[in-house]
Each structure stands twice: as structure tokens, then as C-alpha cells.
ZADREN-10385 format. One line per field, with one value per residue (C-alpha): residue in three letters; x, y, z; residue number from 1. Coordinates in nm, 2 decimals, padded with zeros to 4 digits. Example, Ala and Ser with C-alpha at 12.3 -4.5 7.8 and 13.67 -1.06 7.14 Angstrom:
<rs>
vexnu ala_ser
x 01.23_01.37
y -00.45_-00.11
z 00.78_00.71
lumkol 1_2
</rs>
This chain:
<rs>
vexnu met_lys_val_lys_ser_ile_ile_ala_ala_ala_val_ala_cys_val_leu_ala_met_gly_ile_ser_gly_cys_gly_asn_glu_asn_ser_ala_glu_asp_asp_asp_arg_leu_lys_gly_thr_ile_val_ile_thr_gly_ser_thr_ser_val_glu_asp_ile_leu_thr_asp_met_met_asp_glu_phe_glu_ala_leu_tyr_pro_ser_val_ser_ile_glu_tyr_thr_gly_ser_gly_ser_ser_ala_gly_ile_lys_asp_thr_lys_ala_gly_val_asn_asn_ile_gly_ala_ser_ser_arg_glu_ile_lys_glu_glu_glu_lys_asp_glu_lys_leu_lys_glu_glu_val_phe_ala_tyr_asp_gly_ile_ala_ala_ile_val_asn_pro_ala_asn_glu_ile_gln_asp_ile_thr_leu_gln_gln_leu_ala_asp_ile_tyr_ser_gly_lys_ile_thr_asn_trp_ser_glu_ile_gly_gly_lys_asp_glu_thr_ile_phe_val_val_ser_arg_glu_glu_ser_ser_gly_thr_arg_ser_ala_phe_glu_glu_leu_thr_gly_leu_pro_asp_ala_gly_gly_leu_thr_ser_lys_ala_ala_val_ala_glu_gly_asn_gly_pro_val_gln_ala_ser_val_ala_gly_asn_lys_asn_ala_ile_gly_tyr_val_ser_phe_ala_tyr_ile_asp_glu_ser_val_lys_ala_leu_lys_leu_asp_gly_ala_glu_pro_thr_pro_glu_ala_ser_lys_thr_gly_glu_tyr_lys_leu_ser_arg_pro_phe_val_phe_val_tyr_tyr_glu_asp_lys_ala_thr_glu_ala_gly_leu_ala_phe_leu_glu_phe_ala_val_ser_glu_asp_gly_gln_tyr_cys_val_glu_asp_asn_his_gly_ile_thr_val_asp
x 11.76_11.90_12.24_12.31_12.10_12.31_12.63_12.45_12.39_12.73_12.87_12.67_12.77_13.14_13.12_12.85_13.08_13.45_13.54_13.70_13.41_13.07_13.01_13.19_13.56_13.59_13.38_13.67_13.75_13.41_13.39_13.69_13.62_13.44_13.56_13.47_13.22_12.88_12.71_12.34_12.12_11.73_11.40_11.33_11.05_11.25_11.45_11.37_11.38_11.75_11.89_11.79_11.92_12.25_12.29_12.27_12.52_12.75_12.75_12.83_13.07_13.24_13.46_13.23_13.10_12.73_12.65_12.26_12.13_11.74_11.76_11.40_11.35_11.36_11.71_11.86_11.79_11.99_12.27_12.28_12.26_12.53_12.74_12.71_12.61_12.66_12.27_11.96_11.70_11.34_10.98_10.77_10.78_11.11_10.94_10.98_11.16_11.38_11.48_11.81_11.91_12.18_11.99_11.89_11.61_11.56_11.25_11.33_10.98_10.68_10.43_10.06_09.86_09.46_09.21_09.02_08.70_08.50_08.36_07.97_08.10_07.87_08.11_08.29_08.49_08.64_08.84_09.14_08.97_08.73_08.99_09.19_08.84_08.80_09.15_09.12_08.79_08.56_08.38_08.29_08.00_07.91_07.66_07.84_07.95_07.71_07.70_07.51_07.43_07.72_08.04_08.34_08.62_08.93_09.23_09.59_09.99_10.22_10.38_10.74_10.56_10.66_10.32_10.15_10.39_10.32_09.90_09.93_10.15_09.95_09.58_09.73_09.64_09.84_09.66_09.36_09.44_09.64_09.52_09.22_09.32_09.02_09.18_09.32_09.65_09.80_10.20_10.17_10.03_09.92_09.72_09.56_09.41_09.31_09.13_08.92_08.82_08.71_08.51_08.22_08.26_08.65_08.87_09.23_09.50_09.76_09.99_09.87_10.03_09.78_09.46_09.27_08.94_08.93_08.85_08.79_08.99_08.80_08.85_09.00_08.84_08.72_09.04_09.12_09.41_09.63_10.01_09.90_09.70_09.95_10.24_10.02_09.92_09.56_09.54_09.64_09.73_10.08_10.38_10.78_11.08_11.33_11.69_11.86_12.19_12.50_12.64_12.99_12.90_12.77_13.15_13.15_13.02_12.70_12.61_12.64_12.43_12.18_12.19_12.14_11.83_11.63_11.75_11.61_11.78_11.68_11.33_11.30_11.43_11.16_10.91_11.08_10.94_10.61_10.70_10.59_10.83_10.90_10.86
y -09.58_-09.90_-09.94_-09.97_-09.66_-09.43_-09.54_-09.44_-09.15_-09.07_-09.14_-08.92_-08.67_-08.73_-08.73_-08.41_-08.20_-08.33_-08.41_-08.68_-08.76_-08.61_-08.86_-09.06_-09.00_-09.32_-09.54_-09.75_-09.80_-09.93_-10.12_-10.34_-10.36_-10.71_-11.00_-11.35_-11.59_-11.63_-11.94_-11.93_-12.24_-12.32_-12.21_-12.14_-11.94_-11.65_-11.63_-11.35_-11.11_-11.27_-11.22_-10.87_-10.80_-11.01_-10.75_-10.50_-10.60_-10.70_-10.38_-10.22_-10.44_-10.58_-10.83_-11.01_-11.29_-11.48_-11.80_-11.93_-12.25_-12.35_-12.65_-12.64_-12.46_-12.78_-12.83_-12.49_-12.59_-12.88_-12.74_-12.48_-12.71_-12.94_-12.65_-12.69_-12.31_-11.98_-11.89_-12.10_-11.93_-12.08_-11.97_-12.13_-12.09_-12.32_-12.62_-12.68_-13.01_-12.82_-12.56_-12.56_-12.29_-12.12_-12.14_-11.82_-11.69_-11.36_-11.27_-11.06_-11.03_-11.17_-11.33_-11.29_-11.44_-11.36_-11.58_-11.35_-11.39_-11.14_-10.86_-11.00_-11.29_-11.24_-11.51_-11.26_-11.48_-11.88_-12.13_-12.27_-12.62_-12.50_-12.36_-12.70_-12.86_-12.66_-12.66_-13.03_-13.05_-13.19_-12.87_-12.78_-12.54_-12.23_-12.32_-12.54_-12.25_-12.05_-11.89_-11.92_-12.21_-12.18_-12.41_-12.27_-12.17_-12.24_-12.06_-12.16_-12.10_-12.30_-12.56_-12.34_-12.07_-12.00_-11.85_-12.19_-12.38_-12.16_-12.18_-12.57_-12.58_-12.35_-12.47_-12.89_-12.90_-13.21_-13.39_-13.31_-13.49_-13.23_-12.96_-13.08_-13.14_-12.93_-12.61_-12.34_-12.25_-11.91_-11.77_-11.49_-11.29_-11.07_-11.35_-11.48_-11.16_-11.08_-11.41_-11.39_-11.01_-11.14_-11.43_-11.42_-11.73_-11.78_-11.82_-11.74_-11.67_-11.39_-11.19_-10.91_-10.64_-10.75_-10.68_-10.39_-10.31_-10.58_-10.83_-10.93_-11.07_-11.32_-11.33_-11.65_-11.76_-11.45_-11.25_-10.99_-11.04_-10.73_-10.71_-10.66_-10.97_-11.15_-11.05_-11.16_-11.48_-11.43_-11.43_-11.81_-11.79_-11.63_-11.73_-11.56_-11.56_-11.64_-11.69_-11.91_-11.90_-11.96_-11.66_-11.83_-11.95_-11.72_-11.52_-11.17_-11.10_-11.35_-11.10_-10.79_-10.95_-11.02_-10.68_-10.57_-10.80_-10.60_-10.26_-10.00_-10.10_-10.44_-10.39_-10.21_-10.57_-10.72_-10.42_-10.39_-10.81_-10.77_-10.89_-10.78_-10.58_-10.67_-10.30
z 13.11_12.94_12.91_12.57_12.53_12.77_12.56_12.24_12.37_12.55_12.16_11.96_12.22_12.21_11.81_11.77_12.04_11.90_12.28_12.44_12.72_12.83_13.09_13.35_13.36_13.54_13.29_13.14_13.52_13.63_13.33_13.42_13.77_13.71_13.56_13.45_13.31_13.47_13.39_13.46_13.38_13.38_13.25_12.91_12.98_13.12_12.82_12.64_12.97_13.03_12.71_12.73_13.07_13.00_12.66_12.89_13.18_12.92_12.78_13.14_13.20_12.90_13.06_13.20_12.99_13.04_12.93_12.96_12.89_12.88_13.03_13.22_13.58_13.79_13.59_13.66_14.06_14.03_13.89_14.12_14.43_14.28_14.17_13.80_13.74_13.93_13.89_13.85_13.67_13.75_13.59_13.92_14.27_14.44_14.56_14.98_14.84_14.65_14.92_15.20_15.46_15.24_14.91_14.81_14.61_14.41_14.26_13.89_13.74_13.74_13.43_13.41_13.09_13.08_12.93_12.70_12.52_12.29_12.44_12.32_12.56_12.85_13.07_13.30_13.56_13.49_13.71_13.64_13.66_13.37_13.14_13.14_13.04_12.79_12.64_12.67_12.48_12.76_12.81_12.45_12.46_12.65_12.83_13.00_13.26_13.20_12.88_12.57_12.41_12.15_12.04_12.18_11.93_12.09_12.05_12.13_12.07_11.88_12.10_12.09_12.27_12.66_12.69_12.60_12.79_13.12_13.06_13.02_13.36_13.57_13.44_13.50_13.13_13.06_13.36_13.17_12.86_12.68_12.44_12.21_11.84_11.77_11.86_11.63_11.70_11.65_11.62_11.86_12.14_11.85_11.62_11.90_12.03_11.66_11.63_12.01_11.90_11.57_11.69_11.94_12.06_12.06_12.44_12.42_12.63_12.60_12.81_13.03_12.75_12.50_12.75_12.54_12.43_12.14_12.39_12.74_13.03_13.25_13.62_13.75_14.00_14.15_14.10_13.85_13.60_13.75_13.79_14.15_14.22_14.03_14.30_14.55_14.41_14.45_14.05_14.01_13.59_13.71_13.79_13.98_13.76_14.03_14.04_14.29_14.39_14.68_14.79_14.79_14.44_14.24_14.23_14.27_13.91_13.96_14.28_14.09_13.80_14.04_14.19_13.85_13.75_14.00_13.92_13.76_13.44_13.49_13.50_13.21_13.04_13.23_13.08_12.74_12.70_12.83_13.20_13.55_13.75_14.11_14.22
lumkol 1_2_3_4_5_6_7_8_9_10_11_12_13_14_15_16_17_18_19_20_21_22_23_24_25_26_27_28_29_30_31_32_33_34_35_36_37_38_39_40_41_42_43_44_45_46_47_48_49_50_51_52_53_54_55_56_57_58_59_60_61_62_63_64_65_66_67_68_69_70_71_72_73_74_75_76_77_78_79_80_81_82_83_84_85_86_87_88_89_90_91_92_93_94_95_96_97_98_99_100_101_102_103_104_105_106_107_108_109_110_111_112_113_114_115_116_117_118_119_120_121_122_123_124_125_126_127_128_129_130_131_132_133_134_135_136_137_138_139_140_141_142_143_144_145_146_147_148_149_150_151_152_153_154_155_156_157_158_159_160_161_162_163_164_165_166_167_168_169_170_171_172_173_174_175_176_177_178_179_180_181_182_183_184_185_186_187_188_189_190_191_192_193_194_195_196_197_198_199_200_201_202_203_204_205_206_207_208_209_210_211_212_213_214_215_216_217_218_219_220_221_222_223_224_225_226_227_228_229_230_231_232_233_234_235_236_237_238_239_240_241_242_243_244_245_246_247_248_249_250_251_252_253_254_255_256_257_258_259_260_261_262_263_264_265_266_267_268_269_270_271_272_273_274_275_276_277_278_279
</rs>
């Protein structure tokens, strides 16, 4: 159960029973055990999950303040190595040239994106390269990848979408020429899902949470779009969300936050924001 839910339940209990406490008598002492400010910079794609985690952690430890700046994964890692932050946030694996012996990594979630088509579409499998070619406009007909002789209706997301930025990065769309001007833009996973469900020639992409019987999720290079395949790296349209830090610079509060992120309550925040948990 999330911390805020526990607190709400405790308050309700106190009001209902008219007593001074119905939980841990040392809660105030526990709340004050950690103090200070935690500075986190890095990926914008982790923002929803991270913001939820921050709110929960600050509810548990009122004397701790967490400052987060979305500056991009590379910038967050650089900030950590330069001592600008306590924790860096990355929405990709850490590159070999970014690693050093003392830099620690903590995967706190995974992000999976499914390429979806209408259930009437006979296509079952697609490659990353084919996705890039479809979304850049190089492939415009389903017959070019083994389907019917029908024009492909491309559905993408709005420019501010973290799902869109992840999709484009993972498929290599910028190197393929960028998004075709003929693509329809939908604001949100739900509208993309609805567009594909209502058009037999459409293709779109959504977070795994939006896969249901109204659409068909395609295999990617033979791999099923599942949390398990995402965690192993077999399914390539996925990525880890990673915290990077140095133990001597993270601070006691920062290390506690890192522990919280992979705890049961922290993983509730992942689930609530359509991420894939680490367990």
C-alpha cells in the first residue's frame, strides 16, 4: 500500500475512534530520521514515475526535500559524474564510455512500447527497421512487408510525448529521416489505441498497459511484447529506467530513496504509471 494511502487510513482511524494513535507509536521519530535535500537530474521519460515516488517518499519523510530537473539521460549521467546531483536518472542503458568503477547503477523500472495494428490486419511480426521505414514514410503499403495491397495509415503521438521520444529513439527514426508529414498525431495512448482499433490499415504504438482485444500487438523481430521479454532485452522496443550514483555523494537520504524506489511501495508507483516493475 502506498504511504499516502497508509497516512490517509491512519487519519481516518484516528478521527473515527477518537484516539491519539492507531499505528506505529514511533512514526514521528521515524519521519524525522532522514533530513536534507536530494537533487536528481536526468531523463524526462521517467518523470511521471519519479514524481510519484518523490511524493510518496516525502510523505514518509517530511524532513526530506527532493528536487528533480528533467534534462535528459546523458545530462543526468554527466551531472552525477561531475558531482552536480546526488542521483542521475537515465531512460536507457548506461553506455560503456559513461561507466567507471565507482559509478553505481540501480534499475528501478522498465518501459515497454508495443507496435499495434487492427485485429483484421494479417501482419503478425515486424522489425525495428520496418517500423522506422513506415514511420519515416519509406514504406507506405502493407504489401511491402507481406500484407495486403493497402495504404498504411500511420498514427503517432504528440511531440511532447515521452512514449513518442522513446519510440523514435529505439527505432532509430531520426536517422531514418524523422516522422513522415503524413502521420496522424494522437494525444495519448488511448486515442492511438482507438484510432488503430477503428481503422483496419492503421499502425500505432502504445505502452503495454494499452494492449487489449481491440488491437493486435505485433511481435518485434520474433519477440513477443511482454514484460518478461522486455526485462531480458529480447524485446527491443523497451528500455530500463536507471538511477546512477556514487555512494559517497548520494547522502543518507538519497540512499534511502534509492532503496525505496525498488521497494513494494516504490514499485506501486511504477505500476500506477504504466511502467514494468523490476520484480
